[in-house]
C-alpha positions as CSV (number, residue, x, y, z in Angstrom):
1,M,18.9,172.6,105.1
2,K,15.7,170.6,104.5
3,G,15.9,166.8,104.1
4,E,14.5,165.0,101.1
5,T,10.8,164.2,101.0
6,R,9.5,160.7,100.9
7,Q,8.7,161.2,97.2
8,E,12.2,162.5,96.4
9,K,13.6,159.5,98.2
10,F,11.3,157.1,96.2
11,R,12.4,158.7,92.9
12,R,16.2,158.7,93.8
13,I,16.2,155.0,94.9
14,A,13.9,153.9,92.0
15,T,16.1,155.7,89.5
16,K,19.2,154.1,90.9
17,R,17.7,150.6,90.9
18,M,16.2,150.8,87.5
19,S,19.5,152.1,86.1
20,R,21.2,148.9,87.5
21,I,18.4,146.8,85.9
22,F,19.0,148.6,82.6
23,S,22.8,148.0,82.9
24,N,22.3,144.3,83.6
25,M,19.8,144.0,80.7
26,N,22.3,145.6,78.4
27,L,24.7,142.8,79.5
28,I,22.1,140.2,78.7
29,A,21.8,141.8,75.2
30,N,25.5,141.0,74.8
31,L,24.6,137.3,75.1
32,S,23.0,137.4,71.6
33,N,26.5,137.4,70.1
34,K,26.6,134.0,68.4
35,K,30.4,134.2,68.2
36,N,30.7,133.6,71.9
37,Y,27.3,132.0,72.9
38,M,24.9,129.5,71.5
39,Y,21.2,129.4,72.5
40,C,17.9,128.2,71.1
41,Q,14.6,130.1,70.8
42,Q,13.1,128.1,73.7
43,E,15.9,129.4,76.0
44,V,15.3,132.9,74.9
45,D,11.5,132.5,75.4
46,E,12.1,131.0,78.9
47,L,14.5,133.9,79.9
48,F,12.1,136.6,78.8
49,Q,9.0,134.9,80.2
50,A,10.7,134.9,83.6
51,Y,11.6,138.6,83.1
52,H,8.0,139.4,82.3
53,D,6.6,137.3,85.2
54,K,9.0,139.1,87.6
55,G,7.7,142.4,86.4
56,K,4.1,141.3,87.0
57,E,5.0,140.0,90.5
58,I,6.6,143.3,91.6
59,R,3.9,145.4,90.0
60,A,1.3,143.5,92.2
61,Y,3.1,144.9,95.3
62,F,2.4,148.5,94.2
63,E,-1.2,147.7,93.2
64,S,-2.1,145.8,96.4
65,Q,-0.1,148.0,98.7
66,S,0.2,144.9,100.9
67,T,3.8,143.9,101.7
68,S,2.7,140.7,103.7
69,Q,3.2,138.4,100.7
70,P,6.8,137.2,100.5
71,L,8.8,137.9,97.4
72,K,10.1,135.0,95.3
73,E,13.8,134.6,95.7
74,P,15.8,135.7,92.6
75,C,16.7,132.1,91.5
76,F,16.1,131.7,87.8
77,K,17.4,128.5,86.3
78,F,16.8,127.2,82.8
79,A,14.4,124.2,82.7
80,E,17.0,121.9,81.1
81,N,19.8,122.7,83.4
82,M,22.6,120.1,83.7
83,E,25.7,120.1,85.9
84,R,28.4,122.0,84.3
85,D,32.1,121.5,84.1
86,T,33.3,125.1,83.6
87,S,36.8,123.9,82.5
88,K,35.5,122.7,79.1
89,E,32.4,124.8,78.9
90,T,30.5,124.8,75.6
91,K,29.0,128.0,74.1
92,E,25.5,126.7,75.1
93,E,26.6,126.1,78.7
94,K,28.3,129.5,78.9
95,F,25.1,131.2,77.6
96,K,23.0,129.5,80.3
97,R,25.5,130.2,83.1
98,V,25.9,133.8,82.3
99,A,22.2,134.5,81.5
100,E,21.2,132.9,84.8
101,N,23.6,135.1,86.8
102,R,22.6,138.3,85.0
103,I,18.9,137.8,85.1
104,N,19.1,136.9,88.8
105,K,20.8,140.3,89.4
106,V,17.9,141.9,87.6
107,F,15.5,140.0,89.8
108,S,17.3,141.0,93.0
109,D,17.0,144.6,92.0
110,M,13.3,144.1,91.2
111,N,12.8,142.7,94.7
112,L,14.4,145.8,96.1
113,I,12.0,147.9,94.0
114,A,9.2,146.0,95.6
115,N,10.4,147.5,98.9
116,L,9.6,151.0,97.5
117,S,5.9,150.1,97.5
118,N,5.8,150.6,101.3
119,R,3.7,153.7,101.8
120,K,5.0,154.2,105.3
121,H,8.4,155.1,104.0
122,Y,7.8,156.3,100.4
123,T,5.3,158.5,98.6
124,Y,4.7,158.0,94.9
125,S,2.0,158.6,92.3
126,V,0.2,156.1,90.1
127,Q,1.9,157.8,87.1
128,E,5.4,157.2,88.6
129,V,4.6,153.5,89.1
130,E,3.3,153.3,85.6
131,E,6.4,155.0,84.2
132,L,8.6,152.6,86.2
133,F,7.0,149.5,84.9
134,Q,6.6,150.8,81.4
135,A,10.3,151.4,81.3
136,Y,10.9,147.8,82.6
137,H,8.6,146.4,79.9
138,D,10.2,148.5,77.2
139,K,13.7,147.5,78.2
140,G,12.8,143.8,78.1
141,K,11.3,144.3,74.6
142,E,14.4,146.2,73.5
143,V,16.8,143.5,74.7
144,R,14.7,140.7,73.4
145,A,15.0,142.2,69.9
146,Y,18.7,141.4,69.9
147,F,17.8,137.7,70.0
148,E,15.3,137.8,67.1
149,P,16.6,136.4,63.8
150,L,17.6,139.0,61.3
151,K,15.5,139.3,58.2
152,E,17.3,137.8,55.2
153,E,14.7,138.2,52.5
154,F,12.6,141.1,51.2
155,T,9.0,140.6,50.2
156,F,6.4,143.0,49.0
157,S,3.4,143.5,51.3
158,N,0.7,142.8,48.6
């Protein structure tokens, strides 16, 4: 029985980690439910800007193929973050707490994906890396759409 190749190992691990990211992003999409959570556009922008920045940071690992630069710790916090008393938590506080926890799980998995850039242990093509980060980008776009206001009025284009 032949063991798995370095490329097969890369694909297996990348698939597992990206699937976990997708799962956590689906949970972030649930935060768009105004019945249970309250948020403002600035918070949504901040959350998805951090998501985008993390993708760029990790992609740089694959492009430079240098693992000497340390990864940023997965520690996202909203800019206006106050101490919270979870016993009487408001919908806004709940949104921030849950969003921070979920996006930090995504960032932890992205840090693990950065480890896959090590050519000593894994083999991958430029196309595979492109596909990986395109999927990451597309998932962010898909989830962000849940937070966009719904159109309430029809207008003709001309």
